[in-house]
C-alpha positions, 0 to 999 in steps of 0.5 A: 542476540546481536541479530535480534538487536539489529532486527529491532531497528532494521528488520530488512538489514537483519534479514540480509545478515541472516540470509548470508549466514543461513540461506533462504530459510531461517528463524529469528525472533521471540514470543509473538514476533518469532518469524520463520523467514522463507526467501525468494520466488520459489518460497513465495510460490510454495506458500502462496500457491503450492501449499496455500491450503496449509497457511492462514491469513487471519492469525498472521494479520490479527495485529491489524484487527483493531483498525479494520475490524474482524471482518476486514478482507486482510484478516478473513480466511476462506470461505468468508474472505471470498464471499466478502471480496466478491461483494467488494470487487465490483466497486473497483471496476475500471470504469469507476477508476477512470472517473476518479482520475479527473477529480484526482488531477484537479486536486493535484493541480491545487496541491502543485500550486502550493508546492511550487509557491513554497519551493521546498517541502517534505513530499510524503507528509504534504501529499498524505492528506490530499491522497487521503481526501481522494481515497475517502471520496472514492470509498465513502463518497465525496460528501463524507468529508463535509458531513463529518469534518473530523473524519480525515483527522481521525482516520489519519490518527488511526494509521499513525498507530499502525505505522509504529514499530511492530513491538510498539503496537503490542503495547496497548495501554489504555492510559490518557495520552498514550498512543493506544488511548489516542487510537481508540478515541479516534476509532470510536469517532470514526465508527460513530460517523460510519454507522450513522452514515450507513443508517442514513443511506439505508433510509434513503428511498433511492441508492446514492449514485455518487456515494462511493464504494460504500453505496455500491456495497449497500446497493447489493452489487456483487455475489452472495448475501448482503454485508451486515453493518459491521462488515460494511464498517470493516470494509470501509475502514480497512480499505481507506486505512490500507489505501491512502498510506501505501499509495502516498508512500508509493507515489513518494518513491516514484518522485524519488526515482524521478530525481534522476535527471535522465529518468525524469527527462524520459518520462516527462517527455512522454507525458508532455507529448500527449493530452493530459487525460492520456498521460497516466496510461502511458507505457513510460508512466506504467514502467516507472510505477512498476519499478518504484514498487519493485524497489520499494514495495508498499507491503515489504513482507507477506505474512502467514501462519501455518495451519499444520506442520510443513517443511521448506528447504529443511526448515520445519514450520510447526503448526502455528508458526508465523511465516514471513515472505520478504517481497523487498528481498525478492524484488532485489534478488540478484538471481532474479533481476539484473543489477537489482538496485538500479532503476531501469524502465526497460524492465517493463517496456518489453524492448530490451531482453537484457533488462527484461523483468523475470517471467516468474510470476512469484518474482514480483509481488508488490500487491500480493498474489491470486485471490489475495491480490490487493483489491485497491491496486488499481485505485493506487495506480490511478492516483499515482498516474494522475499526480505524475501526469500533472506534476511532470508537465509543471515542475522539476524537483531535486532531493535535498539530501539524496545521500540519506534516502533509504527505506525505513518503517513498516510501510516503506518510507523515505527519511523525513518524508523526502524533502524536495526542492520544486522548480516551475517549468517554463510554460510552452 
């Protein structure tokens, strides 16, 4: 019972306790939240590759269906998942992401002016609307925000419900002023806007060349039959909602790591030595991004439901079992990583074999694996690189309460959104 009480407030701490007590395979929880936890790279390989056919996505992530809809990629099982993914994938071509970087840099320049003028702010809530605007522009087109002025607010409101604790999301009481009532009202407005936009674009005589991912999907890019309107809606909402909050969190953790003077000076020196357009692709920026995702993965757990009875390290997983793989714990496993709680760029730069990241592909899974690898990972990296390229040239910053910074919440976030003090760098 004490373990369950701990899990209600801090699931990751409860997993630590259970792992010390039971090893890498154990069960805790009750009812709809009874989890079979399998920990470590070997467990990841077993569930995601070796026995992948014995596990399903849809039942595991059904709690997200009210947001993304029943045909969103994350709640789609094969073969429908592959059909839909093939339709969506071309919209995230590298060429399109390069076009995104310039617009994002301009947006972050404006944000940086405001941040430096204020001096002190909580980073994550301040960045969230800027990142959301960029994600909406990329996925739905740059005219969507002006055509439907309430769209940003309603999408953010939908994600506010998804960011509640797991148990709270199960309390779907349709009474005025309750979280579920506010969520469903925001969802109705988002759906109305998207279906109106889909109809508008279908009626255009030519494809909307600057209409974002939504226009690419409407234009018939990709393999297989066209997506229905409901599928278009589900892909649009799920990609936006999944993309902006996790990207903002990951960006915030990059900034937190850069509160270390030595780390910041190393990355900033590299950024300042090249043209700003080249800065996002620097090895040092890439290493910082990877290390932030290692310590603070945007999806700290990967979920599946067993389709049949399987066994792992003596633990039976009956058909219908909710299975959890802890990315968070894999990325901090002392058996895989040297001094795993330390941030070291050398893990990713390839010039120090002592600190090099493990060769095991299942030791590092910030965006999942294989056919389930996050389709928006490149977009998240592009936006993060743009922010780092802009801000490392302009400012240094410090955490106001570094001793209190530890990850909390379903999407790992720092307490109070990471309050920082910004200082303008001398112009060179």
